[in-house]
C-alpha angles and dihedrals in degrees: 000000000000094000109114092213090056092047091050092048091049090051091054092051095047090048088054092048093050095047104029102046096055093040092047094048094046093049095045092047092047093050091048092049092049092048092047091067092054129087135194136036095319092069092055093044093051092048090050093050091048091046097049097083088057089059090058117088113254090242094056095047092046091053090047091053091044087062091045092051094048111095090212099054106023119118088207092053092052092048092049091046090052088052090053099258113128128190093013091144109068095157091120092072116100093237092055098046095089090054092048090053092044088053090056093047093050093046092049100045112026094082094061092051093047088056091048092047094048088050089053089050090051088056093061108108110253090220089068092049093047092047091053091049091050088052088056103261113159126208095277095045089047091051097045101034103034114017102037095051090051091049095054096102091054092044090052089051089050092051091050092046095048091046091050091049092051093046090056098046113147109121099064099044092040092054091045093055094099100037099044103019093246110186116249089240097047095125130023090250091054089046090053092045 
């Protein structure tokens, strides 16, 4: 554990755990709560669109984002350049690499957790929700005082799962080595490999 490359790689992973897990959980829970209040075909269509990146293999989505992060091939970079914004994509810098990889992880996995969270919301007894509404609870009070406390077991499972995923990162940084000059010892798994 005295190797400086390993210590650096561990620092990257713990930075990702401390920033990604809370962000991921807050965004997924917020999307699920917003979708829970909706009815009709739009709710299903939005859940499907959010879920689709999860259906892609990690390799394919990482390569897709490698092109999006590259200033030479990115559609976003070209659009921003046409709008007069230059150097908007600084993901190739070493300090931004963890955030580029976190972006890929969120994009790949958030859809599955939104589906799981909306399923947990569907399992809340409607009697509890109706009783809270009769007592005068608005949408925010209903979300924070009724729904969120009942979702805590699923949210804890999500935190553990996201943390486990981040601690075992190797696919995304390994595939980004060529496009973004990711060091060979970027994560502890890459260091060990």
